[in-house]
C-alpha positions in Angstrom: 198.7 187.7 -24.5 197.5 184.6 -22.8 194.5 182.3 -23.4 192.7 181.5 -20.4 189.6 180.1 -19.8 186.8 179.2 -22.7 185.5 180.4 -25.6 182.0 181.6 -24.2 183.6 183.2 -21.4 185.6 185.5 -23.9 184.2 189.4 -23.9 184.2 190.8 -27.6 186.4 193.3 -27.0 188.7 191.3 -25.7 188.7 188.6 -29.0 188.6 191.9 -31.1 191.9 192.8 -29.2 193.0 189.2 -29.1 192.7 188.9 -33.0 194.4 192.3 -33.5 197.6 190.9 -31.3 197.6 187.8 -33.2 197.4 189.6 -37.0 200.2 191.9 -35.4 202.2 188.6 -35.1 201.3 187.2 -38.5 202.6 190.7 -39.9 206.5 189.7 -38.3 206.3 186.4 -40.0 205.2 187.6 -43.0 205.8 191.3 -43.6 205.5 191.4 -47.4 203.5 188.6 -48.8 204.6 187.7 -52.0 202.7 184.9 -53.1 203.3 182.5 -55.9 200.5 182.2 -58.6 202.2 184.2 -62.1 199.9 186.5 -63.8 200.7 189.9 -65.8 196.7 190.5 -66.2 193.4 190.7 -64.5 192.1 187.9 -67.1 195.4 185.8 -66.7 194.6 186.2 -63.0 191.3 185.2 -63.1 192.1 182.2 -65.6 195.1 180.8 -63.0 192.8 181.3 -60.0 189.9 179.5 -61.9 192.6 176.8 -62.3 194.3 176.9 -58.7 191.1 174.6 -57.8 192.0 170.9 -56.4 196.4 171.2 -57.2 198.8 173.8 -56.2 200.0 176.9 -57.3 203.3 175.5 -58.7 201.3 173.4 -61.1 199.3 175.7 -62.0 202.3 177.7 -63.3 203.4 175.2 -65.1 201.0 174.8 -67.4 200.0 178.6 -67.6 203.6 179.4 -69.4 202.3 177.9 -72.4 198.7 178.5 -71.2 198.7 182.3 -71.3 200.4 182.6 -74.8 197.9 180.8 -76.3 194.9 182.3 -75.1 195.9 186.0 -74.5 192.7 187.7 -75.0 189.1 186.8 -73.7 188.0 186.2 -77.3 191.0 183.6 -77.6 189.3 181.7 -75.3 185.7 182.0 -76.6 186.9 181.0 -80.1 188.9 178.2 -78.9 188.0 174.1 -79.0 187.5 172.9 -75.6 189.9 170.0 -76.4 193.2 172.2 -77.3 192.5 173.8 -73.7 192.8 170.6 -72.3 195.7 169.6 -74.5 197.6 171.9 -72.1 196.1 171.8 -69.1 195.3 168.4 -68.7 197.9 168.2 -65.8 195.8 169.7 -63.4 193.0 168.0 -61.7 189.5 168.4 -63.1 191.0 169.5 -66.5 188.4 168.9 -68.6 185.8 171.0 -66.3 188.0 173.8 -65.8 188.5 173.7 -69.9 184.7 173.9 -70.2 184.7 176.6 -67.7 187.7 178.8 -69.2 185.9 178.5 -72.5 182.9 179.6 -71.7 184.1 182.2 -69.4 185.8 183.9 -72.8 182.5 183.7 -74.3 180.8 185.2 -71.5 183.3 188.2 -71.0 182.7 188.8 -74.6 179.5 188.9 -74.7 178.5 190.7 -71.5 181.5 192.3 -70.6 183.4 193.5 -74.0 186.3 191.3 -73.7 187.2 192.7 -70.0 187.6 191.5 -66.3 184.7 192.8 -65.0 185.6 194.9 -61.9 182.6 194.0 -59.2 181.7 190.9 -57.0 178.2 190.8 -58.7 179.7 190.7 -62.1 182.5 188.3 -61.4 180.2 185.7 -60.0 178.3 185.0 -62.8 181.0 184.0 -65.0 181.8 180.1 -65.5 183.4 178.7 -62.9 184.4 181.6 -60.5 182.1 182.2 -56.9 183.3 184.4 -54.3 186.6 183.3 -53.2 187.6 183.4 -56.9 186.0 186.6 -57.3 187.4 188.2 -54.0 191.1 186.7 -55.2 190.7 188.5 -58.4 189.5 191.9 -56.9 192.1 192.5 -54.4 195.0 191.7 -56.0 193.9 193.0 -59.8 191.9 195.8 -59.1 192.7 197.2 -55.1 189.1 196.1 -54.0 189.6 195.1 -50.6 188.6 191.4 -50.5 188.8 188.9 -48.2 189.6 185.2 -49.9 187.9 182.3 -47.7 189.9 179.1 -48.3 190.4 175.8 -46.4 193.3 177.2 -44.6 191.5 180.2 -43.9 188.5 178.6 -42.5 190.9 176.4 -40.4 192.8 179.1 -38.9 190.4 181.4 -38.0 188.5 178.2 -36.8 191.2 177.2 -33.9 192.1 180.6 -33.3 188.1 181.6 -33.0 187.9 184.3 -34.8 184.4 183.2 -35.8 181.1 181.8 -34.4 181.2 179.5 -37.0 184.1 177.1 -35.6 182.3 174.4 -34.1 180.6 173.7 -37.3 181.0 170.4 -39.3 180.3 172.6 -42.6 181.5 176.1 -41.8 179.8 178.8 -43.9 182.9 180.8 -46.0 180.4 183.6 -46.4 179.8 183.9 -42.7 183.3 183.7 -41.6 184.3 186.1 -44.4 182.1 188.7 -43.2 182.8 188.5 -39.2 186.5 188.9 -39.8 186.6 191.2 -41.8 184.1 193.0 -39.4 187.1 193.4 -37.0 189.7 194.5 -39.4 189.7 197.5 -42.1 189.3 197.2 -46.2 192.7 198.0 -46.8 194.2 195.6 -44.8 191.4 192.6 -46.0 193.4 190.4 -48.7 196.7 191.0 -47.0 194.8 189.7 -43.7 193.6 186.6 -46.4 197.2 186.3 -47.7 198.7 186.0 -44.1 196.4 183.6 -42.7 196.6 181.3 -45.6 200.7 181.4 -45.6 200.6 180.4 -41.7 198.0 177.5 -42.2 200.3 176.2 -45.0 203.4 176.7 -43.2 202.6 175.9 -39.3 199.1 175.6 -38.4 198.9 172.4 -40.5 195.7 170.5 -40.7 197.2 167.1 -39.2 199.9 168.4 -37.3 200.2 172.3 -36.5 203.0 173.3 -34.9 202.2 175.1 -32.0 205.2 174.1 -30.2 207.0 176.6 -32.0 204.3 179.3 -33.2 204.3 182.6 -32.0 200.5 182.5 -31.6 200.1 179.5 -29.5 200.6 181.7 -26.4 196.9 183.5 -27.1 195.6 180.6 -29.3 192.4 178.7 -27.9 192.9 175.6 -29.3 196.9 175.1 -28.6 196.6 173.8 -25.3 194.5 170.6 -26.5 196.9 170.3 -29.5 200.1 169.9 -27.1 198.4 167.6 -24.3 197.9 165.2 -27.4 201.5 166.0 -28.4 202.7 165.5 -24.7 204.4 168.5 -24.2 202.9 171.1 -21.5 201.4 174.3 -22.4 202.8 176.3 -19.6 206.2 175.3 -20.5 206.7 175.7 -24.4 204.2 179.2 -23.9 206.8 180.4 -21.9 209.6 179.0 -24.3 207.9 181.0 -27.3 208.0 183.7 -25.4 211.4 183.7 -24.6 211.7 183.6 -28.3 211.8 180.0 -29.4 209.7 180.3 -32.7 209.5 179.3 -35.9 211.0 182.2 -38.7 209.9 182.5 -42.6 213.5 181.1 -43.3 212.3 177.5 -41.4 209.1 176.9 -42.6 208.3 174.5 -45.7 204.5 174.3 -47.1 203.4 170.5 -48.0 204.7 171.6 -51.5 208.1 172.0 -50.7 208.8 175.9 -50.9 210.1 177.8 -48.1 207.7 181.1 -46.4 210.7 183.0 -47.3 210.6 182.7 -50.6 207.2 183.7 -50.9 207.5 186.3 -49.0 209.9 189.4 -49.4 210.7 190.7 -46.3 212.5 194.4 -48.2 209.8 194.3 -50.2 211.5 195.1 -53.2 212.1 191.3 -54.7 210.1 190.8 -58.4 209.1 187.9 -59.9 210.5 186.8 -63.2 209.2 187.6 -66.4 208.2 190.5 -65.1 204.8 188.9 -64.3 203.0 189.8 -60.9 202.6 186.8 -58.2 199.8 186.3 -55.7 198.2 183.9 -53.2 195.6 181.9 -54.7 192.3 180.9 -51.9 192.1 177.6 -54.0 195.4 176.3 -54.0 196.4 173.2 -51.7 193.2 171.3 -52.8 190.1 173.6 -52.3 188.0 173.9 -54.9 185.7 176.7 -55.9 183.7 174.3 -58.3 182.8 172.1 -55.4 179.8 171.8 -53.7 181.4 172.8 -50.8 184.8 173.9 -49.3 186.1 171.0 -46.7 188.2 172.0 -43.5 189.6 170.0 -40.6 188.2 172.9 -38.1 189.6 171.1 -34.8 
């Protein structure tokens, strides 16, 4: 399916069909998303996701190796001295604010939820440092509740693909994006849809220089022709090459932190993370801060 003409002339039914065709390509690229935050319990996932704001998953994993054994329960966080938490997580950005969030979260969990991580959006967002995005990560990955975390990658990629009408805005609304995108996919797909969009944004559709010349979505992407023109490439020639198989594979891709997409996906579905932990792609990685005033993204 090749995109032609302006977005304003694309019928809703055609846009939805294009969205699903593009998602099928993302499934081929990332057949079994196996993202990168280590966790073994819902509390650990919650803590790791809060910590992932404005830093990388790799760095979060480096500090949670010490943090999780030191604070295995909500009560441990509630009783902890903030300074002690800071000592462990200080390699992370905004570590002082995050340490306060973790202690406050422990207090709130103990006082309001019996020390357990709640399983609803409404309850999760009452916790310090937890917004809708983090709540969706926890719901979708710890509890199997459909959730669609919207981070800067999701905002950027869905904007370039014109999957929602926020793409023209300099301050796109993540909640509106979530509602408009998920309206066109079954709830069972929401979590993996977000994972795949994040992987795609990290590895191909970069903020500054998307790799449109070898992207399997380029022939249908409304933004690709402009980028290719900027690169001095003829769009139709590139699209023909892509249709003939000149596309990136997971083995070719490398994200900004140096990890390969192949390492982050389990093509056979049987790969197991080390130490019997589960790993999850977070919406908070790569400079995306739940606690900041707003998410920012390059929505070209």
